[in-house]
PDB file of N, CA, C and O in Angstrom, chain B, residues numbered from 101:
ATOM      1  N   MET B 101     -32.764  -1.085   2.998  1.00  0.00           N
ATOM      2  CA  MET B 101     -31.986  -1.443   4.284  1.00  0.00           C
ATOM      3  C   MET B 101     -30.922  -0.677   4.255  1.00  0.00           C
ATOM      4  O   MET B 101     -30.313  -0.576   3.190  1.00  0.00           O
ATOM      5  N   GLY B 102     -30.476   0.024   5.415  1.00  0.00           N
ATOM      6  CA  GLY B 102     -29.323   0.746   5.464  1.00  0.00           C
ATOM      7  C   GLY B 102     -28.188   0.114   6.110  1.00  0.00           C
ATOM      8  O   GLY B 102     -28.340  -1.070   6.408  1.00  0.00           O
ATOM      9  N   LEU B 103     -27.135   0.641   6.374  1.00  0.00           N
ATOM     10  CA  LEU B 103     -26.182   0.036   7.191  1.00  0.00           C
ATOM     11  C   LEU B 103     -26.132   0.135   8.484  1.00  0.00           C
ATOM     12  O   LEU B 103     -26.627   1.128   9.018  1.00  0.00           O
ATOM     13  N   THR B 104     -25.571  -0.798   9.190  1.00  0.00           N
ATOM     14  CA  THR B 104     -25.569  -0.682  10.667  1.00  0.00           C
ATOM     15  C   THR B 104     -24.541   0.548  11.046  1.00  0.00           C
ATOM     16  O   THR B 104     -23.686   0.917  10.241  1.00  0.00           O
ATOM     17  N   ASN B 105     -24.694   1.122  12.284  1.00  0.00           N
ATOM     18  CA  ASN B 105     -23.697   2.140  12.712  1.00  0.00           C
ATOM     19  C   ASN B 105     -22.307   1.389  12.738  1.00  0.00           C
ATOM     20  O   ASN B 105     -21.342   1.945  12.212  1.00  0.00           O
ATOM     21  N   LYS B 106     -22.183   0.309  13.251  1.00  0.00           N
ATOM     22  CA  LYS B 106     -21.027  -0.415  13.345  1.00  0.00           C
ATOM     23  C   LYS B 106     -20.409  -0.606  12.077  1.00  0.00           C
ATOM     24  O   LYS B 106     -19.193  -0.431  12.000  1.00  0.00           O
ATOM     25  N   LYS B 107     -21.185  -1.003  10.880  1.00  0.00           N
ATOM     26  CA  LYS B 107     -20.589  -1.184   9.658  1.00  0.00           C
ATOM     27  C   LYS B 107     -20.180   0.037   9.032  1.00  0.00           C
ATOM     28  O   LYS B 107     -19.156   0.023   8.349  1.00  0.00           O
ATOM     29  N   GLU B 108     -20.952   1.270   9.195  1.00  0.00           N
ATOM     30  CA  GLU B 108     -20.566   2.521   8.794  1.00  0.00           C
ATOM     31  C   GLU B 108     -19.145   2.992   9.415  1.00  0.00           C
ATOM     32  O   GLU B 108     -18.269   3.498   8.712  1.00  0.00           O
ATOM     33  N   GLU B 109     -19.027   2.799  10.626  1.00  0.00           N
ATOM     34  CA  GLU B 109     -17.874   3.208  11.477  1.00  0.00           C
ATOM     35  C   GLU B 109     -16.631   2.329  10.722  1.00  0.00           C
ATOM     36  O   GLU B 109     -15.631   2.941  10.346  1.00  0.00           O
ATOM     37  N   GLN B 110     -16.734   1.011  10.541  1.00  0.00           N
ATOM     38  CA  GLN B 110     -15.853   0.142  10.072  1.00  0.00           C
ATOM     39  C   GLN B 110     -15.309   0.669   8.642  1.00  0.00           C
ATOM     40  O   GLN B 110     -14.096   0.754   8.455  1.00  0.00           O
ATOM     41  N   LEU B 111     -16.180   0.997   7.705  1.00  0.00           N
ATOM     42  CA  LEU B 111     -16.048   1.774   6.515  1.00  0.00           C
ATOM     43  C   LEU B 111     -15.303   3.028   6.528  1.00  0.00           C
ATOM     44  O   LEU B 111     -14.454   3.308   5.681  1.00  0.00           O
ATOM     45  N   ARG B 112     -15.651   3.809   7.546  1.00  0.00           N
ATOM     46  CA  ARG B 112     -14.950   5.102   7.687  1.00  0.00           C
ATOM     47  C   ARG B 112     -13.662   4.851   8.014  1.00  0.00           C
ATOM     48  O   ARG B 112     -12.821   5.582   7.491  1.00  0.00           O
ATOM     49  N   LYS B 113     -13.270   3.931   8.808  1.00  0.00           N
ATOM     50  CA  LYS B 113     -11.746   3.447   9.193  1.00  0.00           C
ATOM     51  C   LYS B 113     -10.926   3.080   7.973  1.00  0.00           C
ATOM     52  O   LYS B 113      -9.720   3.316   7.902  1.00  0.00           O
ATOM     53  N   MET B 114     -11.586   2.526   7.072  1.00  0.00           N
ATOM     54  CA  MET B 114     -10.797   1.853   5.862  1.00  0.00           C
ATOM     55  C   MET B 114     -10.067   2.762   4.921  1.00  0.00           C
ATOM     56  O   MET B 114     -10.583   3.823   4.568  1.00  0.00           O
ATOM     57  N   PRO B 115      -8.880   2.382   4.503  1.00  0.00           N
ATOM     58  CA  PRO B 115      -8.252   3.345   3.629  1.00  0.00           C
ATOM     59  C   PRO B 115      -9.193   3.570   2.222  1.00  0.00           C
ATOM     60  O   PRO B 115      -9.876   2.671   1.731  1.00  0.00           O
ATOM     61  N   ARG B 116      -9.100   4.801   1.735  1.00  0.00           N
ATOM     62  CA  ARG B 116      -9.861   5.051   0.500  1.00  0.00           C
ATOM     63  C   ARG B 116      -8.923   4.653  -0.655  1.00  0.00           C
ATOM     64  O   ARG B 116      -7.738   4.985  -0.669  1.00  0.00           O
ATOM     65  N   ILE B 117      -9.495   3.943  -1.598  1.00  0.00           N
ATOM     66  CA  ILE B 117      -8.565   3.417  -2.767  1.00  0.00           C
ATOM     67  C   ILE B 117      -9.414   3.990  -4.056  1.00  0.00           C
ATOM     68  O   ILE B 117     -10.605   3.784  -4.285  1.00  0.00           O
ATOM     69  N   GLU B 118      -8.535   4.724  -4.796  1.00  0.00           N
ATOM     70  CA  GLU B 118      -9.049   5.178  -6.006  1.00  0.00           C
ATOM     71  C   GLU B 118      -8.200   4.619  -7.235  1.00  0.00           C
ATOM     72  O   GLU B 118      -6.969   4.592  -7.243  1.00  0.00           O
ATOM     73  N   SER B 119      -8.891   4.245  -8.110  1.00  0.00           N
ATOM     74  CA  SER B 119      -8.189   3.669  -9.290  1.00  0.00           C
ATOM     75  C   SER B 119      -8.670   4.304 -10.647  1.00  0.00           C
ATOM     76  O   SER B 119      -9.817   4.415 -11.081  1.00  0.00           O
ATOM     77  N   TYR B 120      -7.398   4.712 -11.226  1.00  0.00           N
ATOM     78  CA  TYR B 120      -7.857   5.502 -12.625  1.00  0.00           C
ATOM     79  C   TYR B 120      -7.123   4.938 -13.618  1.00  0.00           C
ATOM     80  O   TYR B 120      -5.920   4.746 -13.445  1.00  0.00           O
ATOM     81  N   ILE B 121      -7.755   4.596 -14.800  1.00  0.00           N
ATOM     82  CA  ILE B 121      -7.292   4.128 -16.040  1.00  0.00           C
ATOM     83  C   ILE B 121      -7.397   5.070 -17.210  1.00  0.00           C
ATOM     84  O   ILE B 121      -8.490   5.487 -17.593  1.00  0.00           O
ATOM     85  N   PHE B 122      -6.191   5.422 -17.808  1.00  0.00           N
ATOM     86  CA  PHE B 122      -6.202   6.362 -19.008  1.00  0.00           C
ATOM     87  C   PHE B 122      -5.161   5.889 -20.103  1.00  0.00           C
ATOM     88  O   PHE B 122      -4.230   5.115 -19.880  1.00  0.00           O
ATOM     89  N   LYS B 123      -5.453   6.455 -21.284  1.00  0.00           N
ATOM     90  CA  LYS B 123      -4.487   6.355 -22.358  1.00  0.00           C
ATOM     91  C   LYS B 123      -3.197   7.316 -22.089  1.00  0.00           C
ATOM     92  O   LYS B 123      -3.244   8.302 -21.353  1.00  0.00           O
ATOM     93  N   SER B 124      -2.045   6.882 -22.791  1.00  0.00           N
ATOM     94  CA  SER B 124      -0.870   7.836 -22.697  1.00  0.00           C
ATOM     95  C   SER B 124      -1.243   8.846 -23.774  1.00  0.00           C
ATOM     96  O   SER B 124      -2.094   8.621 -24.634  1.00  0.00           O
ATOM     97  N   LYS B 125      -0.546   9.974 -23.668  1.00  0.00           N
ATOM     98  CA  LYS B 125      -0.711  11.039 -24.690  1.00  0.00           C
ATOM     99  C   LYS B 125      -0.493  10.510 -26.234  1.00  0.00           C
ATOM    100  O   LYS B 125      -1.146  10.975 -27.167  1.00  0.00           O
ATOM    101  N   ASP B 126       0.429   9.558 -26.382  1.00  0.00           N
ATOM    102  CA  ASP B 126       0.610   9.198 -27.701  1.00  0.00           C
ATOM    103  C   ASP B 126      -0.308   7.971 -28.039  1.00  0.00           C
ATOM    104  O   ASP B 126      -0.221   7.394 -29.123  1.00  0.00           O
ATOM    105  N   ASN B 127      -1.106   7.635 -27.152  1.00  0.00           N
ATOM    106  CA  ASN B 127      -2.228   6.528 -27.387  1.00  0.00           C
ATOM    107  C   ASN B 127      -1.511   5.192 -27.618  1.00  0.00           C
ATOM    108  O   ASN B 127      -2.035   4.290 -28.271  1.00  0.00           O
ATOM    109  N   LYS B 128      -0.247   5.093 -27.039  1.00  0.00           N
ATOM    110  CA  LYS B 128       0.403   3.658 -27.195  1.00  0.00           C
ATOM    111  C   LYS B 128       0.286   2.817 -26.003  1.00  0.00           C
ATOM    112  O   LYS B 128       0.433   1.597 -26.075  1.00  0.00           O
ATOM    113  N   TYR B 129       0.048   3.382 -24.994  1.00  0.00           N
ATOM    114  CA  TYR B 129      -0.246   2.631 -23.564  1.00  0.00           C
ATOM    115  C   TYR B 129      -1.349   2.917 -22.896  1.00  0.00           C
ATOM    116  O   TYR B 129      -1.982   3.944 -23.140  1.00  0.00           O
ATOM    117  N   ILE B 130      -1.749   1.971 -21.889  1.00  0.00           N
ATOM    118  CA  ILE B 130      -2.823   2.144 -21.187  1.00  0.00           C
ATOM    119  C   ILE B 130      -2.151   2.410 -19.740  1.00  0.00           C
ATOM    120  O   ILE B 130      -1.264   1.627 -19.399  1.00  0.00           O
ATOM    121  N   ILE B 131      -2.517   3.479 -18.851  1.00  0.00           N
ATOM    122  CA  ILE B 131      -1.863   3.528 -17.743  1.00  0.00           C
ATOM    123  C   ILE B 131      -2.927   3.490 -16.621  1.00  0.00           C
ATOM    124  O   ILE B 131      -3.878   4.271 -16.573  1.00  0.00           O
ATOM    125  N   GLN B 132      -2.683   2.519 -15.730  1.00  0.00           N
ATOM    126  CA  GLN B 132      -3.563   2.285 -14.604  1.00  0.00           C
ATOM    127  C   GLN B 132      -2.764   2.851 -13.353  1.00  0.00           C
ATOM    128  O   GLN B 132      -1.672   2.355 -13.074  1.00  0.00           O
ATOM    129  N   LYS B 133      -3.289   3.866 -12.612  1.00  0.00           N
ATOM    130  CA  LYS B 133      -2.786   4.450 -11.480  1.00  0.00           C
ATOM    131  C   LYS B 133      -3.969   4.238 -10.256  1.00  0.00           C
ATOM    132  O   LYS B 133      -5.155   4.557 -10.344  1.00  0.00           O
ATOM    133  N   THR B 134      -3.352   3.667  -9.213  1.00  0.00           N
ATOM    134  CA  THR B 134      -4.047   3.585  -7.874  1.00  0.00           C
ATOM    135  C   THR B 134      -3.428   4.268  -6.677  1.00  0.00           C
ATOM    136  O   THR B 134      -2.278   4.027  -6.311  1.00  0.00           O
ATOM    137  N   THR B 135      -4.272   5.173  -6.051  1.00  0.00           N
ATOM    138  CA  THR B 135      -3.984   5.821  -5.043  1.00  0.00           C
ATOM    139  C   THR B 135      -4.827   5.332  -3.761  1.00  0.00           C
ATOM    140  O   THR B 135      -6.052   5.217  -3.765  1.00  0.00           O
ATOM    141  N   ILE B 136      -3.898   5.033  -2.545  1.00  0.00           N
ATOM    142  CA  ILE B 136      -4.484   4.665  -1.503  1.00  0.00           C
ATOM    143  C   ILE B 136      -4.300   5.801  -0.439  1.00  0.00           C
ATOM    144  O   ILE B 136      -3.192   6.161  -0.041  1.00  0.00           O
ATOM    145  N   SER B 137      -5.463   6.318  -0.026  1.00  0.00           N
ATOM    146  CA  SER B 137      -5.256   7.467   1.048  1.00  0.00           C
ATOM    147  C   SER B 137      -5.861   6.893   2.462  1.00  0.00           C
ATOM    148  O   SER B 137      -6.884   6.208   2.492  1.00  0.00           O
ATOM    149  N   THR B 138      -5.224   7.197   3.451  1.00  0.00           N
ATOM    150  CA  THR B 138      -5.666   6.903   4.821  1.00  0.00           C
ATOM    151  C   THR B 138      -5.533   8.120   5.720  1.00  0.00           C
ATOM    152  O   THR B 138      -4.573   8.884   5.616  1.00  0.00           O
ATOM    153  N   VAL B 139      -6.488   8.287   6.586  1.00  0.00           N
ATOM    154  CA  VAL B 139      -6.552   9.508   7.399  1.00  0.00           C
ATOM    155  C   VAL B 139      -6.369   8.991   9.016  1.00  0.00           C
ATOM    156  O   VAL B 139      -7.089   8.151   9.556  1.00  0.00           O
ATOM    157  N   ARG B 140      -5.255   9.685   9.635  1.00  0.00           N
ATOM    158  CA  ARG B 140      -4.950   9.226  10.770  1.00  0.00           C
ATOM    159  C   ARG B 140      -4.783  10.536  11.547  1.00  0.00           C
ATOM    160  O   ARG B 140      -4.366  11.547  10.981  1.00  0.00           O
ATOM    161  N   PRO B 141      -5.140  10.514  12.964  1.00  0.00           N
ATOM    162  CA  PRO B 141      -4.890  11.690  13.757  1.00  0.00           C
ATOM    163  C   PRO B 141      -3.434  11.972  14.006  1.00  0.00           C
ATOM    164  O   PRO B 141      -2.694  10.993  14.102  1.00  0.00           O
ATOM    165  N   VAL B 142      -2.934  13.151  14.121  1.00  0.00           N
ATOM    166  CA  VAL B 142      -1.461  13.660  14.268  1.00  0.00           C
ATOM    167  C   VAL B 142      -0.896  12.788  15.529  1.00  0.00           C
ATOM    168  O   VAL B 142       0.278  12.418  15.491  1.00  0.00           O
ATOM    169  N   GLY B 143      -1.645  12.488  16.543  1.00  0.00           N
ATOM    170  CA  GLY B 143      -1.128  11.883  17.520  1.00  0.00           C
ATOM    171  C   GLY B 143      -0.723  10.571  17.457  1.00  0.00           C
ATOM    172  O   GLY B 143       0.149  10.145  18.215  1.00  0.00           O
ATOM    173  N   TYR B 144      -1.300   9.845  16.582  1.00  0.00           N
ATOM    174  CA  TYR B 144      -0.907   8.576  16.048  1.00  0.00           C
ATOM    175  C   TYR B 144       0.463   8.608  15.429  1.00  0.00           C
ATOM    176  O   TYR B 144       1.204   7.654  15.667  1.00  0.00           O
ATOM    177  N   TYR B 145       0.847   9.491  14.739  1.00  0.00           N
ATOM    178  CA  TYR B 145       2.212   9.503  14.312  1.00  0.00           C
ATOM    179  C   TYR B 145       3.029   9.948  15.177  1.00  0.00           C
ATOM    180  O   TYR B 145       4.162   9.500  15.002  1.00  0.00           O
ATOM    181  N   HIS B 146       2.893  10.868  16.318  1.00  0.00           N
ATOM    182  CA  HIS B 146       3.637  11.338  17.181  1.00  0.00           C
ATOM    183  C   HIS B 146       3.963  10.070  18.133  1.00  0.00           C
ATOM    184  O   HIS B 146       5.080  10.071  18.651  1.00  0.00           O
ATOM    185  N   LYS B 147       3.127   9.031  18.402  1.00  0.00           N
ATOM    186  CA  LYS B 147       3.542   8.050  19.195  1.00  0.00           C
ATOM    187  C   LYS B 147       4.468   7.118  18.515  1.00  0.00           C
ATOM    188  O   LYS B 147       5.401   6.569  19.102  1.00  0.00           O
ATOM    189  N   ILE B 148       4.127   6.918  16.990  1.00  0.00           N
ATOM    190  CA  ILE B 148       5.137   6.103  16.227  1.00  0.00           C
ATOM    191  C   ILE B 148       6.543   6.589  16.371  1.00  0.00           C
ATOM    192  O   ILE B 148       7.497   5.852  16.622  1.00  0.00           O
ATOM    193  N   MET B 149       6.609   7.978  16.179  1.00  0.00           N
ATOM    194  CA  MET B 149       7.951   8.686  16.049  1.00  0.00           C
ATOM    195  C   MET B 149       8.605   8.686  17.488  1.00  0.00           C
ATOM    196  O   MET B 149       9.829   8.594  17.581  1.00  0.00           O
ATOM    197  N   GLU B 150       7.823   8.787  18.590  1.00  0.00           N
ATOM    198  CA  GLU B 150       8.406   8.608  19.824  1.00  0.00           C
ATOM    199  C   GLU B 150       8.679   7.123  20.305  1.00  0.00           C
ATOM    200  O   GLU B 150       9.344   6.893  21.314  1.00  0.00           O
ATOM    201  N   GLY B 151       8.230   6.324  19.670  1.00  0.00           N
ATOM    202  CA  GLY B 151       8.532   4.897  20.029  1.00  0.00           C
ATOM    203  C   GLY B 151       9.913   4.602  20.311  1.00  0.00           C
ATOM    204  O   GLY B 151      10.744   5.098  19.550  1.00  0.00           O
ATOM    205  N   LYS B 152      10.338   3.833  21.334  1.00  0.00           N
ATOM    206  CA  LYS B 152      11.517   3.435  21.601  1.00  0.00           C
ATOM    207  C   LYS B 152      12.139   2.248  20.647  1.00  0.00           C
ATOM    208  O   LYS B 152      13.354   2.107  20.509  1.00  0.00           O
ATOM    209  N   GLU B 153      11.175   1.424  20.016  1.00  0.00           N
ATOM    210  CA  GLU B 153      11.744   0.377  19.192  1.00  0.00           C
ATOM    211  C   GLU B 153      12.090   1.113  17.953  1.00  0.00           C
ATOM    212  O   GLU B 153      11.394   2.033  17.525  1.00  0.00           O
ATOM    213  N   GLN B 154      13.158   0.700  17.393  1.00  0.00           N
ATOM    214  CA  GLN B 154      13.835   1.173  16.215  1.00  0.00           C
ATOM    215  C   GLN B 154      13.496   0.360  15.200  1.00  0.00           C
ATOM    216  O   GLN B 154      13.609  -0.861  15.314  1.00  0.00           O
ATOM    217  N   SER B 155      12.948   1.065  13.856  1.00  0.00           N
ATOM    218  CA  SER B 155      12.762   0.445  12.662  1.00  0.00           C
ATOM    219  C   SER B 155      13.855   0.045  11.856  1.00  0.00           C
ATOM    220  O   SER B 155      14.768   0.844  11.645  1.00  0.00           O
ATOM    221  N   PRO B 156      13.869  -0.996  11.423  1.00  0.00           N
ATOM    222  CA  PRO B 156      15.076  -1.334  10.338  1.00  0.00           C
ATOM    223  C   PRO B 156      15.248  -0.272   9.504  1.00  0.00           C
ATOM    224  O   PRO B 156      14.249   0.330   9.112  1.00  0.00           O
ATOM    225  N   THR B 157      16.549   0.133   9.094  1.00  0.00           N
ATOM    226  CA  THR B 157      16.720   1.132   7.862  1.00  0.00           C
ATOM    227  C   THR B 157      16.770   0.188   6.710  1.00  0.00           C
ATOM    228  O   THR B 157      16.775  -1.037   6.829  1.00  0.00           O
ATOM    229  N   LEU B 158      16.808   0.908   5.476  1.00  0.00           N
ATOM    230  CA  LEU B 158      16.888   0.452   4.347  1.00  0.00           C
ATOM    231  C   LEU B 158      18.035  -0.564   4.049  1.00  0.00           C
ATOM    232  O   LEU B 158      17.870  -1.544   3.322  1.00  0.00           O
ATOM    233  N   GLU B 159      19.175  -0.262   4.650  1.00  0.00           N
ATOM    234  CA  GLU B 159      20.365  -1.041   4.597  1.00  0.00           C
ATOM    235  C   GLU B 159      20.176  -2.454   5.327  1.00  0.00           C
ATOM    236  O   GLU B 159      20.668  -3.489   4.878  1.00  0.00           O
ATOM    237  N   GLN B 160      19.478  -2.398   6.397  1.00  0.00           N
ATOM    238  CA  GLN B 160      19.078  -3.560   7.263  1.00  0.00           C
ATOM    239  C   GLN B 160      17.945  -4.588   6.836  1.00  0.00           C
ATOM    240  O   GLN B 160      17.784  -5.710   7.315  1.00  0.00           O
ATOM    241  N   PHE B 161      17.207  -3.995   5.860  1.00  0.00           N
ATOM    242  CA  PHE B 161      15.971  -4.618   5.513  1.00  0.00           C
ATOM    243  C   PHE B 161      16.347  -5.732   4.309  1.00  0.00           C
ATOM    244  O   PHE B 161      16.996  -5.394   3.319  1.00  0.00           O
ATOM    245  N   ASP B 162      16.003  -6.696   4.456  1.00  0.00           N
ATOM    246  CA  ASP B 162      16.399  -7.967   3.541  1.00  0.00           C
ATOM    247  C   ASP B 162      14.982  -8.377   2.993  1.00  0.00           C
ATOM    248  O   ASP B 162      14.064  -8.791   3.700  1.00  0.00           O
ATOM    249  N   ASP B 163      14.936  -8.196   1.603  1.00  0.00           N
ATOM    250  CA  ASP B 163      13.722  -8.490   0.717  1.00  0.00           C
ATOM    251  C   ASP B 163      13.934  -9.506  -0.291  1.00  0.00           C
ATOM    252  O   ASP B 163      13.120  -9.757  -1.180  1.00  0.00           O
ATOM    253  N   SER B 164      15.200 -10.164  -0.111  1.00  0.00           N
ATOM    254  CA  SER B 164      15.526 -11.204  -1.289  1.00  0.00           C
ATOM    255  C   SER B 164      14.570 -12.206  -1.431  1.00  0.00           C
ATOM    256  O   SER B 164      14.329 -12.597  -2.573  1.00  0.00           O
ATOM    257  N   ASP B 165      13.904 -12.759  -0.367  1.00  0.00           N
ATOM    258  CA  ASP B 165      12.945 -13.622  -0.584  1.00  0.00           C
ATOM    259  C   ASP B 165      11.482 -12.972  -1.173  1.00  0.00           C
ATOM    260  O   ASP B 165      10.581 -13.713  -1.565  1.00  0.00           O
ATOM    261  N   PHE B 166      11.398 -11.854  -1.181  1.00  0.00           N
ATOM    262  CA  PHE B 166      10.183 -11.252  -1.602  1.00  0.00           C
ATOM    263  C   PHE B 166       9.709 -11.211  -2.981  1.00  0.00           C
ATOM    264  O   PHE B 166       8.566 -11.408  -3.394  1.00  0.00           O
ATOM    265  N   PHE B 167      10.811 -10.911  -3.652  1.00  0.00           N
ATOM    266  CA  PHE B 167      10.501 -10.836  -5.106  1.00  0.00           C
ATOM    267  C   PHE B 167      10.368 -12.286  -5.967  1.00  0.00           C
ATOM    268  O   PHE B 167      10.955 -13.293  -5.573  1.00  0.00           O
ATOM    269  N   VAL B 168       9.667 -12.282  -6.987  1.00  0.00           N
ATOM    270  CA  VAL B 168       9.370 -13.503  -7.642  1.00  0.00           C
ATOM    271  C   VAL B 168      10.727 -13.862  -8.583  1.00  0.00           C
ATOM    272  O   VAL B 168      11.364 -13.001  -9.190  1.00  0.00           O
ATOM    273  N   GLN B 169      10.989 -15.065  -8.584  1.00  0.00           N
ATOM    274  CA  GLN B 169      12.314 -15.548  -9.504  1.00  0.00           C
ATOM    275  C   GLN B 169      11.853 -15.467 -10.971  1.00  0.00           C
ATOM    276  O   GLN B 169      10.691 -15.726 -11.281  1.00  0.00           O
ATOM    277  N   GLU B 170      12.754 -15.115 -11.835  1.00  0.00           N
ATOM    278  CA  GLU B 170      12.529 -15.550 -13.127  1.00  0.00           C
ATOM    279  C   GLU B 170      12.468 -16.898 -13.347  1.00  0.00           C
ATOM    280  O   GLU B 170      12.871 -17.703 -12.508  1.00  0.00           O
ATOM    281  N   GLY B 171      11.895 -17.290 -14.637  1.00  0.00           N
ATOM    282  CA  GLY B 171      11.554 -18.443 -14.921  1.00  0.00           C
ATOM    283  C   GLY B 171      12.929 -19.361 -15.142  1.00  0.00           C
ATOM    284  O   GLY B 171      12.944 -20.506 -14.691  1.00  0.00           O
ATOM    285  N   GLU B 172      13.987 -18.868 -15.790  1.00  0.00           N
ATOM    286  CA  GLU B 172      15.246 -19.526 -15.931  1.00  0.00           C
ATOM    287  C   GLU B 172      15.832 -19.882 -14.512  1.00  0.00           C
ATOM    288  O   GLU B 172      16.412 -20.951 -14.323  1.00  0.00           O
ATOM    289  N   GLU B 173      15.644 -18.880 -13.463  1.00  0.00           N
ATOM    290  CA  GLU B 173      16.235 -19.343 -12.312  1.00  0.00           C
ATOM    291  C   GLU B 173      15.334 -20.654 -11.683  1.00  0.00           C
ATOM    292  O   GLU B 173      15.939 -21.549 -11.092  1.00  0.00           O
ATOM    293  N   LEU B 174      14.338 -20.691 -11.793  1.00  0.00           N
ATOM    294  CA  LEU B 174      13.369 -21.648 -11.182  1.00  0.00           C
ATOM    295  C   LEU B 174      13.793 -23.182 -11.825  1.00  0.00           C
ATOM    296  O   LEU B 174      13.858 -24.232 -11.186  1.00  0.00           O
ATOM    297  N   ILE B 175      14.020 -23.016 -13.061  1.00  0.00           N
ATOM    298  CA  ILE B 175      14.551 -24.385 -13.774  1.00  0.00           C
ATOM    299  C   ILE B 175      15.888 -24.684 -13.380  1.00  0.00           C
ATOM    300  O   ILE B 175      16.205 -25.867 -13.253  1.00  0.00           O
ATOM    301  N   GLU B 176      16.780 -23.709 -13.153  1.00  0.00           N
ATOM    302  CA  GLU B 176      18.185 -24.168 -12.667  1.00  0.00           C
ATOM    303  C   GLU B 176      18.088 -24.903 -11.399  1.00  0.00           C
ATOM    304  O   GLU B 176      18.711 -25.947 -11.203  1.00  0.00           O
ATOM    305  N   SER B 177      17.150 -24.251 -10.366  1.00  0.00           N
ATOM    306  CA  SER B 177      17.365 -24.694  -8.944  1.00  0.00           C
ATOM    307  C   SER B 177      16.699 -25.978  -8.503  1.00  0.00           C
ATOM    308  O   SER B 177      16.844 -26.383  -7.350  1.00  0.00           O
TER     309      SER B 177
END
């Protein structure tokens, strides 16, 4: 049983995720490397760059609620 044309098209549009696991040269560590590759037409990026809406700069970006708090900070609050 093969995939439908619609499903094949969906899979083609998805990013390609590759994961590699290997030992460090000194054999002390296991390294896990993940690469996410996407393919987009050049026109896609032209439209993004020409957009009138400005993206926030790094200085304007607030990620204070994003990171996990340490255990001691949770106990104190």
